[in-house]
C-alpha positions as a Markdown table, in Angstrom:
| # | Residue | x | y | z |
|---|---|---|---|---|
| 1 | Met | -4.3 | -160.1 | -77.1 |
| 2 | Ser | -8.3 | -160.1 | -78.6 |
| 3 | Ala | -9.5 | -158.3 | -81.0 |
| 4 | Arg | -11.0 | -155.9 | -78.7 |
| 5 | Asp | -7.8 | -155.3 | -77.3 |
| 6 | Glu | -6.5 | -154.3 | -80.5 |
| 7 | Arg | -8.7 | -151.9 | -81.4 |
| 8 | Arg | -8.5 | -150.3 | -77.9 |
| 9 | Pro | -7.5 | -146.3 | -78.6 |
| 10 | Asp | -4.5 | -144.5 | -77.2 |
| 11 | Asn | -5.4 | -141.5 | -75.6 |
| 12 | Arg | -1.9 | -140.4 | -75.0 |
| 13 | Glu | -2.4 | -138.1 | -78.7 |
| 14 | Lys | -4.5 | -137.5 | -80.7 |
| 15 | Pro | -5.2 | -139.9 | -83.5 |
| 16 | Glu | -4.8 | -137.5 | -86.2 |
| 17 | Thr | -1.1 | -136.0 | -84.8 |
| 18 | Ala | 1.0 | -138.6 | -87.2 |
| 19 | Leu | -0.7 | -137.7 | -89.8 |
| 20 | Arg | -0.7 | -134.2 | -88.9 |
| 21 | Ala | 2.9 | -134.3 | -89.0 |
| 22 | Leu | 2.9 | -135.7 | -92.5 |
| 23 | Leu | 0.9 | -132.9 | -94.0 |
| 24 | Glu | 2.9 | -130.0 | -92.2 |
| 25 | Ala | 6.3 | -131.6 | -93.6 |
| 26 | Leu | 4.5 | -132.2 | -97.5 |
| 27 | Pro | 7.0 | -130.1 | -100.1 |
| 28 | Asp | 5.1 | -127.4 | -101.7 |
| 29 | Glu | 4.9 | -129.4 | -105.2 |
| 30 | Leu | 2.6 | -132.1 | -103.2 |
| 31 | Ala | 0.6 | -129.7 | -100.4 |
| 32 | Thr | 0.0 | -127.2 | -103.0 |
| 33 | Pro | -2.4 | -129.6 | -105.7 |
| 34 | Ala | -3.6 | -131.3 | -102.2 |
| 35 | Phe | -5.4 | -128.1 | -101.1 |
| 36 | Met | -7.0 | -127.1 | -105.3 |
| 37 | His | -10.4 | -127.1 | -106.1 |
| 38 | Ala | -10.5 | -127.8 | -110.1 |
| 39 | Ser | -13.1 | -124.4 | -110.0 |
| 40 | Trp | -9.5 | -122.7 | -109.2 |
| 41 | Thr | -7.6 | -123.3 | -111.4 |
| 42 | Thr | -7.5 | -123.4 | -115.1 |
| 43 | Arg | -5.6 | -126.3 | -115.4 |
| 44 | Arg | -7.6 | -129.3 | -113.9 |
| 45 | Ser | -4.5 | -131.2 | -113.5 |
| 46 | Glu | -3.4 | -129.0 | -111.3 |
| 47 | Ser | -6.1 | -129.6 | -108.5 |
| 48 | Tyr | -7.0 | -132.3 | -105.8 |
| 49 | Glu | -8.4 | -134.9 | -108.5 |
| 50 | Arg | -5.4 | -137.3 | -109.6 |
| 51 | Leu | -3.9 | -137.2 | -105.8 |
| 52 | Ala | -7.6 | -138.0 | -104.3 |
| 53 | Phe | -8.1 | -140.9 | -106.9 |
| 54 | Leu | -4.0 | -142.2 | -105.4 |
| 55 | Gly | -5.2 | -141.4 | -101.9 |
| 56 | Asp | -8.3 | -143.7 | -102.5 |
| 57 | Ser | -6.7 | -146.5 | -103.3 |
| 58 | Val | -4.0 | -145.9 | -100.7 |
| 59 | Leu | -6.6 | -145.4 | -97.5 |
| 60 | Ala | -9.2 | -148.8 | -98.5 |
| 61 | Leu | -5.6 | -151.1 | -98.5 |
| 62 | Ala | -4.2 | -148.8 | -95.6 |
| 63 | Val | -7.6 | -149.8 | -93.0 |
| 64 | Thr | -7.8 | -153.2 | -95.0 |
| 65 | Ala | -4.4 | -154.1 | -93.7 |
| 66 | His | -5.2 | -152.9 | -90.3 |
| 67 | Leu | -7.8 | -155.1 | -89.8 |
| 68 | Tyr | -7.5 | -158.5 | -92.4 |
| 69 | Pro | -4.7 | -160.3 | -89.8 |
| 70 | Arg | -6.9 | -158.7 | -86.6 |
| 71 | Leu | -10.0 | -159.9 | -87.0 |
| 72 | Glu | -11.1 | -163.9 | -86.0 |
| 73 | Ala | -11.6 | -165.3 | -89.8 |
| 74 | Glu | -14.7 | -167.2 | -88.4 |
| 75 | Glu | -16.6 | -164.4 | -87.6 |
| 76 | Phe | -15.8 | -162.0 | -90.0 |
| 77 | Gly | -15.7 | -163.2 | -93.3 |
| 78 | Ala | -15.6 | -160.8 | -96.3 |
| 79 | Gly | -18.6 | -159.6 | -96.2 |
| 80 | Arg | -18.7 | -158.6 | -93.3 |
| 81 | Leu | -14.7 | -157.5 | -93.7 |
| 82 | Thr | -16.2 | -155.1 | -97.0 |
| 83 | Lys | -19.0 | -153.4 | -94.6 |
| 84 | Ile | -16.5 | -152.6 | -91.5 |
| 85 | Arg | -14.2 | -150.7 | -94.2 |
| 86 | Ala | -16.6 | -148.7 | -96.4 |
| 87 | Gln | -18.4 | -147.9 | -93.3 |
| 88 | Ala | -14.6 | -146.9 | -92.1 |
| 89 | Val | -13.5 | -145.0 | -95.2 |
| 90 | Ser | -16.8 | -143.4 | -96.4 |
| 91 | Gly | -17.5 | -140.3 | -97.3 |
| 92 | Arg | -18.6 | -139.0 | -93.4 |
| 93 | Ala | -15.8 | -140.6 | -91.9 |
| 94 | Cys | -13.5 | -139.1 | -94.8 |
| 95 | Arg | -15.1 | -136.0 | -93.9 |
| 96 | Ala | -14.9 | -136.3 | -89.6 |
| 97 | Val | -11.2 | -137.4 | -89.8 |
| 98 | Ala | -11.2 | -134.0 | -92.5 |
| 99 | Glu | -12.3 | -131.5 | -90.0 |
| 100 | Arg | -9.7 | -133.2 | -86.7 |
| 101 | Leu | -7.2 | -132.1 | -89.0 |
| 102 | Gly | -8.0 | -128.8 | -89.8 |
| 103 | Val | -8.7 | -129.2 | -93.6 |
| 104 | Pro | -11.1 | -126.7 | -94.0 |
| 105 | Glu | -9.5 | -123.7 | -92.3 |
| 106 | Arg | -6.4 | -125.2 | -94.7 |
| 107 | Leu | -8.6 | -125.2 | -98.2 |
| 108 | Ser | -9.6 | -121.4 | -97.0 |
| 109 | Asp | -6.2 | -120.3 | -97.1 |
| 110 | Ala | -5.2 | -121.7 | -100.6 |
| 111 | Ala | -8.4 | -120.4 | -101.5 |
| 112 | Pro | -7.8 | -117.7 | -104.3 |
| 113 | Gly | -9.3 | -114.7 | -103.1 |
| 114 | Val | -11.8 | -113.5 | -106.0 |
| 115 | Ile | -13.3 | -116.7 | -105.0 |
| 116 | Ser | -13.8 | -116.4 | -101.4 |
| 117 | Ala | -17.8 | -115.6 | -101.5 |
| 118 | Ala | -17.8 | -119.6 | -102.4 |
| 119 | Val | -15.9 | -121.2 | -100.1 |
| 120 | Pro | -18.2 | -121.6 | -97.6 |
| 121 | Leu | -19.9 | -123.5 | -99.4 |
| 122 | Leu | -17.5 | -125.8 | -100.6 |
| 123 | Leu | -16.2 | -126.8 | -97.3 |
| 124 | Gly | -19.7 | -127.8 | -96.4 |
| 125 | Thr | -19.3 | -130.6 | -98.7 |
| 126 | Glu | -19.3 | -134.0 | -98.3 |
| 127 | Arg | -17.7 | -134.3 | -101.1 |
| 128 | Val | -14.7 | -131.7 | -101.0 |
| 129 | Leu | -13.5 | -132.0 | -97.6 |
| 130 | Ala | -13.4 | -136.3 | -98.7 |
| 131 | Ser | -11.7 | -135.7 | -101.3 |
| 132 | Val | -9.3 | -133.4 | -99.8 |
| 133 | Ile | -8.3 | -135.5 | -97.2 |
| 134 | Glu | -7.5 | -138.4 | -99.9 |
| 135 | Ala | -5.7 | -136.5 | -101.7 |
| 136 | Val | -3.4 | -135.8 | -98.4 |
| 137 | Ile | -3.1 | -139.2 | -98.4 |
| 138 | Gly | -2.2 | -139.5 | -101.7 |
| 139 | Ala | 0.4 | -136.7 | -101.5 |
| 140 | Cys | 1.6 | -138.8 | -98.1 |
| 141 | Tyr | 1.9 | -141.6 | -100.2 |
| 142 | Leu | 4.5 | -140.0 | -103.1 |
| 143 | Ala | 6.3 | -138.2 | -100.2 |
| 144 | Tyr | 7.0 | -140.9 | -97.3 |
| 145 | Gly | 6.1 | -144.1 | -99.1 |
| 146 | Tyr | 3.1 | -146.6 | -98.2 |
| 147 | Glu | 4.4 | -147.9 | -95.0 |
| 148 | Arg | 4.7 | -144.5 | -92.9 |
| 149 | Thr | 1.5 | -143.1 | -94.8 |
| 150 | Ala | -0.5 | -146.5 | -93.9 |
| 151 | Glu | 0.3 | -146.1 | -90.3 |
| 152 | Ala | -0.3 | -142.7 | -90.0 |
| 153 | Val | -3.4 | -143.0 | -91.7 |
| 154 | Val | -4.2 | -146.4 | -89.7 |
| 155 | Gln | -4.2 | -143.9 | -86.3 |
| 156 | Ala | -5.9 | -141.1 | -87.8 |
| 157 | Phe | -8.5 | -143.1 | -88.9 |
| 158 | Arg | -8.9 | -144.8 | -85.4 |
| 159 | Pro | -12.2 | -143.6 | -84.2 |
| 160 | Glu | -14.0 | -144.3 | -87.3 |
| 161 | Ile | -12.6 | -147.6 | -87.9 |
| 162 | Asp | -13.5 | -148.6 | -83.6 |
| 163 | Asp | -17.2 | -147.3 | -84.7 |
| 164 | Ala | -17.8 | -149.1 | -88.0 |
| 165 | Leu | -16.7 | -152.7 | -85.2 |
| 166 | Glu | -18.4 | -151.6 | -82.1 |
| 167 | His | -21.4 | -149.8 | -84.1 |
| 168 | Pro | -21.6 | -151.5 | -87.7 |
| 169 | Val | -24.6 | -149.4 | -89.9 |
| 170 | Asp | -26.7 | -151.3 | -92.3 |
| 171 | Tyr | -29.8 | -149.6 | -92.5 |
| 172 | Lys | -30.2 | -151.5 | -96.4 |
| 173 | Ser | -31.1 | -154.3 | -93.5 |
| 174 | Ala | -32.7 | -153.1 | -91.3 |
| 175 | Leu | -35.2 | -151.7 | -93.6 |
| 176 | Gln | -35.2 | -155.1 | -95.3 |
| 177 | Glu | -36.2 | -157.0 | -92.4 |
| 178 | Arg | -38.8 | -153.8 | -91.1 |
| 179 | Leu | -40.6 | -153.9 | -94.4 |
| 180 | Ala | -40.8 | -158.1 | -94.8 |
| 181 | Arg | -43.0 | -157.6 | -91.2 |
| 182 | Arg | -45.7 | -156.1 | -93.4 |
| 183 | Gly | -45.1 | -157.0 | -96.8 |
| 184 | Ala | -43.9 | -154.6 | -98.5 |
| 185 | Leu | -41.2 | -154.5 | -100.5 |
| 186 | Val | -38.1 | -151.3 | -100.6 |
| 187 | Ser | -36.1 | -150.7 | -104.5 |
| 188 | Tyr | -33.9 | -148.5 | -104.9 |
| 189 | Thr | -33.0 | -146.0 | -108.1 |
| 190 | Val | -30.3 | -144.0 | -108.9 |
| 191 | Val | -31.9 | -140.6 | -109.9 |
| 192 | Asp | -28.2 | -138.6 | -110.9 |
| 193 | Glu | -24.8 | -138.8 | -111.3 |
| 194 | Gln | -22.2 | -136.0 | -110.6 |
| 195 | Gly | -18.3 | -135.6 | -111.7 |
| 196 | Pro | -15.9 | -137.4 | -113.1 |
| 197 | Pro | -15.4 | -141.6 | -113.9 |
| 198 | His | -13.1 | -140.9 | -110.7 |
| 199 | Asp | -14.6 | -138.8 | -108.4 |
| 200 | Arg | -18.2 | -139.8 | -109.0 |
| 201 | Val | -20.8 | -138.9 | -106.5 |
| 202 | Phe | -24.7 | -141.0 | -106.6 |
| 203 | Trp | -28.0 | -139.9 | -105.6 |
| 204 | Ile | -30.3 | -142.8 | -105.2 |
| 205 | Ser | -33.3 | -142.8 | -104.5 |
| 206 | Ala | -35.5 | -145.5 | -102.0 |
| 207 | Thr | -39.3 | -146.9 | -103.1 |
| 208 | Ile | -41.5 | -148.1 | -101.0 |
| 209 | Asp | -44.4 | -149.1 | -102.3 |
| 210 | Gly | -44.0 | -146.9 | -105.5 |
| 211 | Val | -43.5 | -143.9 | -103.3 |
| 212 | Glu | -40.3 | -141.9 | -102.6 |
| 213 | Ala | -39.5 | -143.3 | -99.2 |
| 214 | Gly | -36.1 | -141.6 | -98.4 |
| 215 | Arg | -33.0 | -139.9 | -100.4 |
| 216 | Gly | -29.6 | -140.4 | -100.2 |
| 217 | Thr | -26.5 | -139.1 | -101.7 |
| 218 | Gly | -22.5 | -141.2 | -101.8 |
| 219 | Arg | -19.1 | -141.7 | -103.0 |
| 220 | Ser | -20.7 | -145.0 | -104.4 |
| 221 | Lys | -24.3 | -146.9 | -105.1 |
| 222 | Lys | -23.5 | -149.0 | -101.7 |
| 223 | Asp | -23.0 | -145.0 | -99.6 |
| 224 | Ala | -26.0 | -143.4 | -101.2 |
| 225 | Glu | -28.1 | -146.9 | -101.2 |
| 226 | Gln | -27.1 | -146.8 | -97.5 |
| 227 | Glu | -28.5 | -143.2 | -96.5 |
| 228 | Ala | -31.7 | -144.1 | -98.8 |
| 229 | Ala | -32.7 | -146.6 | -96.6 |
| 230 | Gln | -32.0 | -145.0 | -93.2 |
| 231 | Ala | -33.6 | -141.7 | -94.2 |
| 232 | Ala | -36.6 | -144.0 | -95.2 |
| 233 | Leu | -36.8 | -145.7 | -91.9 |
| 234 | Glu | -36.1 | -142.1 | -90.4 |
| 235 | Gln | -39.5 | -141.5 | -92.5 |
| 236 | Leu | -41.2 | -144.4 | -91.5 |
| 237 | Glu | -40.3 | -143.7 | -87.3 |
């Protein structure tokens, strides 16, 4: 069976079906913190942050373990695998899965009534939705173990994995190649960073010939640089 055959999605059920079933069966002691924003509680330890920290590692391992034996070593070296995984589990990918799983609605239902006015802003934030889906994965890992959780996670992220394989995105390389034709160089600078060490968000500026051409944000410097490079490319076009 070829790598392409292995990647062909199963259209008989929605990709998030298995993860949704695990989520709905979570005990309250895990489900409640998975949807608890830090600003909604006086005890930060009761928020989703620790679960998100755990879920981030489970997600990365699950996708890596899925990709590694299915892609030919000659064609998919470590560098290419890293880029594919980064795209498949990026903040944008996590947000897409969160929306399919109904995380915004669940998060809205979990919000205390006194702060309801701030909920729409949180629901539109990639960082929050990505963190919650990671918290859900972390909670499922604690409740059901790695194997069952990983299987559901890979299924839920199947569209994002397929997209990363079929349409790999490397805006930094594309921008560098375009600038090389005119003898220009791009540099990336961190202009801001916020959040605790395990949930940091970076703002990065892409500068061409001393002029800012694009700015991006991401939960890693690499993601933020890619977004900044994409913005710079759009500016050039």
